[in-house]
C-alpha positions in Angstrom: 0.0 0.0 0.0 1.3 3.4 -1.0 0.1 6.9 -0.1 0.9 9.9 -2.3 0.2 13.4 -0.9 -1.0 15.5 -3.8 -2.0 18.5 -1.8 -2.4 20.1 1.7 1.3 19.4 2.2 2.5 22.0 4.7 -0.4 24.2 3.9 -4.1 24.5 4.6 -6.1 23.9 1.5 -6.3 21.8 -1.7 -6.4 18.5 0.2 -5.8 15.4 -2.0 -4.5 12.0 -1.1 -3.9 9.1 -3.5 -3.9 5.6 -2.2 -2.7 2.7 -4.3 -2.1 -1.0 -4.0 -1.0 -3.5 -6.7 -4.7 -3.7 -7.6 -6.5 -0.5 -6.5 -6.1 3.2 -7.2 -8.3 5.6 -5.2 -8.3 9.3 -4.5 -9.4 10.8 -1.2 -10.5 14.5 -1.7 -9.3 16.8 -4.4 -9.8 20.4 -3.2 -8.6 23.8 -4.2 -7.0 26.8 -2.4 -7.0 30.4 -3.5 -4.0 32.6 -4.1 -4.8 36.2 -5.0 -8.3 35.0 -5.8 -7.2 32.4 -8.4 -7.7 28.7 -7.6 -4.7 26.4 -7.0 -5.2 22.7 -7.6 -3.4 19.7 -6.2 -0.9 17.7 -8.3 -2.7 16.2 -11.4 -3.8 12.6 -11.5 -5.1 10.7 -14.5 -8.8 10.2 -14.1 -8.9 7.1 -16.3 -6.7 5.2 -13.8 -8.9 5.9 -10.8 -11.2 3.2 -9.4 -13.0 5.8 -7.2 -12.9 9.2 -5.6 -13.7 9.3 -1.9 -14.8 12.7 -0.6 -14.7 13.5 3.2 -16.9 16.6 3.1 -18.2 19.4 0.9 -15.9 22.3 1.6 -14.2 23.6 -1.5 -10.7 23.0 -0.1 -11.6 19.3 -0.3 -14.1 19.1 -3.1 -13.5 22.0 -5.4 -11.2 20.2 -7.9 -13.1 17.0 -8.3 -15.2 18.0 -11.4 -11.9 18.1 -13.4 -11.9 14.3 -13.4 -15.2 14.2 -15.3 -13.9 16.0 -18.4 -12.7 12.7 -20.0 -13.9 10.0 -17.6 -16.6 9.2 -15.0 -14.9 7.7 -11.9 -17.3 6.7 -9.1 -17.6 9.4 -6.4 -18.3 8.1 -2.9 -19.5 10.3 -0.1 -22.5 10.8 2.2 -25.7 12.0 0.7 -25.6 15.4 2.3 -21.9 15.8 1.2 -22.9 15.2 -2.4 -25.7 17.7 -2.2 -23.7 20.4 -0.5 -20.8 19.9 -2.9 -23.1 20.5 -5.8 -24.3 23.7 -4.2 -20.8 25.1 -3.5 -19.2 24.1 -6.8 -22.1 25.5 -8.8 -21.7 28.8 -6.9 -17.9 28.7 -7.6 -18.5 28.2 -11.4 -21.2 31.0 -11.4 -19.1 33.6 -9.5 -15.6 32.8 -10.8 -13.9 35.7 -12.6 -11.0 33.4 -13.5 -10.5 30.3 -15.6 -11.6 27.0 -14.2 -10.6 23.8 -16.0 -14.2 22.5 -15.9 -17.7 23.8 -16.5 -21.3 22.9 -15.4 -21.3 19.8 -17.6 -18.5 18.2 -15.6 -20.2 19.1 -12.3 -23.4 17.4 -13.7 -21.4 14.3 -14.6 -19.7 14.3 -11.2 -23.1 14.3 -9.4 -24.5 11.6 -11.7 -21.5 9.4 -10.9 -21.9 9.9 -7.1 -22.9 7.0 -4.9 -24.2 8.0 -1.4 -23.0 5.9 1.5 -24.2 6.1 5.0 -22.1 6.9 8.0 -20.7 3.6 9.6 -21.3 1.7 6.3 -18.7 -0.7 5.0 -18.0 -1.3 1.3 -15.4 -2.9 -0.9 -13.2 -1.4 -3.6 -11.4 -4.3 -5.2 -8.9 -5.4 -2.6 -9.8 -2.5 -0.2 -12.3 -2.6 2.6 -13.6 1.0 3.4 -15.7 2.2 6.3 -17.1 5.8 6.6 -17.1 7.2 10.1 -18.5 10.4 11.5 -15.9 13.2 11.4 -17.9 15.8 13.4 -16.7 18.6 11.2 -19.7 19.7 9.2 -23.0 17.8 8.5 -22.2 14.6 6.6 -18.4 14.9 7.0 -16.7 11.5 7.3 -13.3 9.9 8.0 -12.2 6.8 6.0 -11.0 3.7 7.7 -9.3 1.5 5.1 -8.0 -2.1 5.3 -6.1 -3.7 2.5 -2.7 -5.2 1.5 -2.5 -6.4 5.2 -2.5 -2.7 6.4 -4.9 -0.5 8.4 -5.1 3.2 7.6 -7.3 6.1 8.8 -7.7 9.3 6.8 -9.3 11.9 9.1 -10.0 14.6 6.6 -11.1 17.6 8.7 -12.5 16.3 12.0 -13.7 17.4 15.4 -14.1 15.2 18.5 -16.0 17.7 20.5 -19.8 17.8 20.5 -21.4 20.9 19.1 -25.0 22.1 19.0 -25.6 20.4 15.6 -23.2 17.5 15.6 -21.8 14.6 17.6 -18.0 14.7 17.8 -16.0 12.0 16.0 -15.4 8.8 18.0 -11.9 7.6 18.0 -12.0 3.8 18.6 -9.8 1.9 16.2 -7.6 -1.2 16.3 -3.9 -0.5 16.2 -3.3 1.4 12.9 -0.4 1.0 10.5 -0.8 4.7 9.6 -3.0 7.7 10.2 -3.2 10.7 7.8 -4.3 13.4 10.1 -5.1 17.1 9.7 -3.2 19.7 11.7 -5.1 23.0 11.2 -4.9 23.8 14.9 -1.9 21.6 15.7 -0.4 24.1 18.1 -3.6 25.7 19.5 -5.7 24.4 22.4 -9.3 25.3 22.2 -11.2 26.9 25.1 -14.0 24.9 26.7 -16.9 25.0 24.2 -19.6 26.0 26.8 -17.5 28.9 28.0 -17.1 30.1 24.4 -20.8 30.0 23.9 -21.5 31.9 27.2 -18.9 34.6 26.3 -20.4 34.9 22.8 -24.0 35.2 24.0 -23.0 37.7 26.7 -21.2 39.9 24.2 -24.0 39.7 21.7 -26.6 40.7 24.3 -24.5 43.6 25.5 -24.2 45.1 22.0 -27.9 44.6 21.1 -29.1 45.9 24.5 -27.1 49.1 23.9 -28.7 49.7 20.5 -26.1 48.1 18.4 -25.9 45.7 15.5 -23.8 42.5 15.6 -22.4 41.4 12.2 -21.2 37.8 12.2 -19.2 36.8 9.1 -19.7 33.0 8.8 -19.2 30.2 6.3 -22.5 29.4 4.7 -22.2 25.7 5.3 -22.0 24.6 8.9 -20.8 27.6 10.8 -23.8 29.9 10.0 -26.2 27.2 11.1 -24.1 26.3 14.3 -24.1 30.0 15.3 -27.8 30.3 14.6 -28.5 27.3 16.9 -26.3 28.8 19.7 -28.2 32.1 19.4 -31.6 30.4 19.5 -30.8 27.9 22.3 -29.6 30.7 24.6 -32.7 32.8 23.6 -30.5 35.8 22.6 -32.1 39.2 22.4 -33.0 40.8 19.0 -33.9 39.7 15.6 -31.5 37.3 13.7 -31.0 38.0 10.0 -29.3 35.5 7.8 -28.0 36.3 4.3 -26.4 34.5 1.4 -26.1 30.8 0.5 -26.7 29.7 4.1 -30.4 29.5 3.3 -29.8 27.0 0.5 -27.4 25.0 2.7 -29.9 25.0 5.6 -32.7 23.6 3.4 -30.4 20.7 2.4 -29.7 20.2 6.1 -33.4 20.1 7.0 -33.9 17.4 4.3 -31.3 15.2 6.0 -32.4 14.9 9.7 -30.3 11.8 10.5 -27.1 13.7 10.3 -27.8 15.9 13.3 -27.3 15.6 17.0 -30.4 17.8 17.7 -32.5 18.1 14.6 -35.4 19.8 16.5 -33.0 22.6 17.7 -31.9 23.2 14.1 -35.5 23.2 12.9 -36.7 25.7 15.5 -33.6 28.0 15.0 -34.3 27.9 11.2 -37.9 29.1 11.9 -36.7 31.9 14.1 -34.3 33.3 11.5 -35.2 36.1 9.1 -33.9 35.1 5.7 -32.6 38.1 3.7 -33.4 37.8 -0.1 -33.1 41.4 -1.4 -31.2 44.7 -1.1 -34.2 46.4 0.5 -34.2 43.7 3.2 -30.4 44.1 3.7 -30.8 47.8 4.2 -33.7 47.2 6.6 -31.5 44.8 8.7 -29.0 47.7 9.2 -31.6 50.1 10.6 -32.3 48.5 13.9 -30.5 46.7 16.7 -30.1 43.0 16.0 -27.8 40.3 14.6 -26.8 39.7 11.0 -25.1 36.4 9.9 -23.6 36.6 6.4 -20.9 35.0 4.3 -18.0 35.1 3.7 -16.4 33.9 7.0 -13.0 35.6 6.2 -14.6 38.8 4.7 -13.1 38.0 1.3 -16.4 38.3 -0.5 -20.1 37.9 -0.1 -22.8 40.1 1.2 -21.0 40.5 4.6 -19.0 43.3 3.0 -22.1 45.4 2.6 -23.0 44.9 6.3 -19.4 45.7 7.5 -19.5 48.9 5.4 -22.8 49.9 7.0 -21.9 49.2 10.6 -18.1 49.4 11.0 -17.9 53.2 11.7 -20.3 53.1 14.7 -18.7 52.1 18.0 -22.1 50.9 19.2 -21.9 48.0 16.7 -19.7 44.9 16.7 -18.1 42.5 14.2 -17.8 39.1 15.8 -15.6 36.6 13.9 -16.5 33.0 14.4 -14.5 31.3 11.6 -10.8 30.4 11.0 -9.0 33.4 9.5 -6.3 32.6 7.0 -3.3 34.9 7.0 -3.6 38.0 4.8 -7.4 37.7 4.4 -9.5 40.8 5.3 -10.8 38.9 8.4 -7.2 38.3 9.6 -6.3 42.0 9.0 -9.4 43.1 10.9 -8.4 40.9 13.9 -4.8 42.0 13.8 -5.0 45.7 13.0 -8.7 46.6 13.5 -8.8 47.9 9.9 -10.9 47.1 6.9 -10.5 48.0 3.2 -13.4 50.0 1.9 -13.1 50.2 -1.9 -9.4 50.4 -1.9 -9.1 52.6 1.2 -8.0 51.1 4.5 -9.9 52.6 7.4 -10.0 52.0 11.1 -13.0 50.1 12.3 -14.8 51.8 15.3 -17.1 48.8 15.9 -16.0 46.3 18.5 -14.1 43.4 17.0 -13.8 40.0 18.7 -13.0 36.5 17.6 -14.8 33.5 19.2 -13.3 30.0 18.7 -16.3 28.1 17.2 -13.9 25.8 15.6 -15.0 22.6 13.8 -11.4 21.2 13.9 -9.6 19.4 16.6 -7.2 21.4 18.7 -3.8 20.3 20.0 -5.2 18.3 22.9 -7.7 16.4 20.7 -5.1 15.7 18.0 -2.7 14.2 20.6 -5.4 12.1 22.1 -6.5 10.8 18.7 -2.9 9.7 17.8 -2.5 8.1 21.2 -5.8 6.2 20.8 -5.0 4.8 17.4 -1.4 3.7 18.3 -0.5 4.4 14.7 2.9 3.2 13.7 3.2 6.0 11.1 1.8 9.5 11.5 1.4 11.6 8.3 0.6 15.3 9.2 -1.2 17.3 6.5 -3.6 20.3 6.2 -1.6 22.6 8.5 1.0 25.3 8.4 4.4 23.7 8.0 6.1 25.5 10.9 3.2 24.6 13.3 3.3 21.0 12.1 7.0 20.8 12.9 6.3 22.0 16.5 3.5 19.5 16.8 5.9 16.7 15.5 8.4 17.6 18.2 5.7 17.3 20.9 4.7 13.8 19.5 8.4 12.8 19.7 9.1 14.3 23.2 6.0 12.7 24.7 6.8 9.4 22.9 3.3 9.3 21.4 4.7 8.4 18.0 8.1 7.8 16.4 7.6 7.6 12.6 6.2 11.1 11.9 6.1 12.5 8.4 5.4 16.1 7.3 5.3 15.3 3.6 6.1 17.6 0.7 3.6 17.8 -2.2 4.1 14.7 -4.4 5.8 12.7 -1.8 5.2 9.0 -1.9 5.0 7.1 1.4 5.1 3.3 1.5 3.2 1.5 4.3 
C-alpha cells in the first residue's frame, strides 16, 4: 500500500491523497485553495486510472477540484448523501461567480453528481482489494473519515475532523484497532481550544450587550456549517434581538433540513431555522441595518459575499460589533481586521470603530484532541497534513518528546509514502 500526498502538504487547502495497491487506485479528496483569488489545484492525476474518488466533506478545499476528473472519464464518487448535495451547491456557486479560468464547467459538475454513490455513516463497502468504512468526522454535517483495510494494512484518513460535540453534531469517536498509519489534519496543531460551553456563554453575553445598547452585531460566517451552528447557539440561549441570515446559508440550511439523520439535535436546528429572518433582497439588507439585532452573512473571512455590505454599513459606529467565528487565513480581510482593527473600503484602508472579537467556534480538533487521537490509534506511522508547516514541525516535536509516535512525516507535495 502506498500513499501519495498530492495537496495540503505543509499548507491549509487543496487536500488530496492518492492511495494505491497493486490492484487498487483511489483518490481521497481533491480540493482547491485560493492565491490572489485564483484557484490552485493539487498535483494532477489521470482520471482514467482511478477506481473511485472518496470525498470526506463538501468544503471547496476538499471538493473544489473534483469536477476536473469528469472531463474525460466518470470515476465513481463516494460520499455521504448530504456531502454530495452540498458539494453540488458550493461548486455550482464557484462556477457562477468565478472571474477566473476553471478547468471545468457545469457539464463536468453534472457528470460528477451523476457518478456519485451516497454511502451512510458507519457503512462498509469494498473497492477491489480494499475494505472501506465511513465514520462520522464531526466537522460539518455529513463529514466523514475513512478507515481502510487492504494489503495487510490498516489506515485512517481523518480529513477535517472534530471530536467535541457541538450544538448540531456529535463529535468524532476515535475507537480503532492499532493502525499502521494515520493521515491526520493539523489545522490547529499548536492551539488548544477553550471549553466550548465557556465560548458559547462569552459569545452570548457579548451579543446581548451590544444589542441591549442599541447596536448591530455582524457575524461573518461560512454558509455551510458555521452559519447554522451560530444560529443554533443564538436560538438555544434565547438571545435578544432579531436574527437575520443572508447569502447561501439558506440553501445549505434547506439541504440540512432534508437530512435529519445527520444531526445531534434536529429539533433545535428546525426551531432555529424558523426563528431566523432570511434576507433575499437589497431592500431587506438595508432594513436589517436600521435596527439593533444580529446579522449572519458570508463570507467567513470577509473576502467576499454580502457581509462586505454589512461591514461597510456598521463598522464606523462604536455601538456596533463584528464578531468573527471562523478560521481566519493569514492576509485575508478577516485576519487583517483581527490583527489591526482595519478594513479595506473600496481600496481605502480605514480604522473600524465597531467592537471586533473572535470566538473560537472551531469545527477542527485542537492540539489536545489531536494528541489524544494519535494516542488512541497507536499508529505506527503518522502523516501530518492540512496545516502550516512550521506549526506541524512544532507538533511533531511534541509527539516525539512525549513518545506518542516515532515515525512522523510532514510530507512535501508529491511525496510517496510506503506503508
